[in-house]
C-alpha positions, 0 to 999 in steps of 0.5 A: 816216244810219239815219233817211235809209235808213229814210225811203228804204225808206218811200218805196219808193226802197230795199228794207230789205236795200238800206238795211241794206247802205248803213248797214253800208257807211258804218259799215265806213268810219267811225272816231273817236278813235284808230281806234275803230269803231262797232257797230250792234246790233239790240234782240235783240243781233244785230250788224247792222254791225260796223266793227271785224270785219264777220265778226261781223255776223249773230252774236248778241252778247247774252252779250258781256262787257267787261273787267270782266265787264259784259254789254256788248250788254245795257248798250248795249240798255238805254241805247238803250231809256232814251234812247228813253224819255226822248225819247219816240221809237221804236226801229227795226231 
């Protein structure tokens, strides 16, 4: 979904803002498991899309901790970097 939006920006079919809005709207509508939701976070920790609470979009979430005190956003960013490195890919947004 994000790759398709990125491709449409590259081809001139969408602006970057239109692509972000499209992905954000899709994330707002998605649920998995028993009502869990997705969060799309930029590599700097800014929430781009928050399926559970759209009011948090645009907020810096680098200091958010889970119930055990682990820095949740930092862990997600580290996992994304590791996965990207393993696949020799690139990270966007």
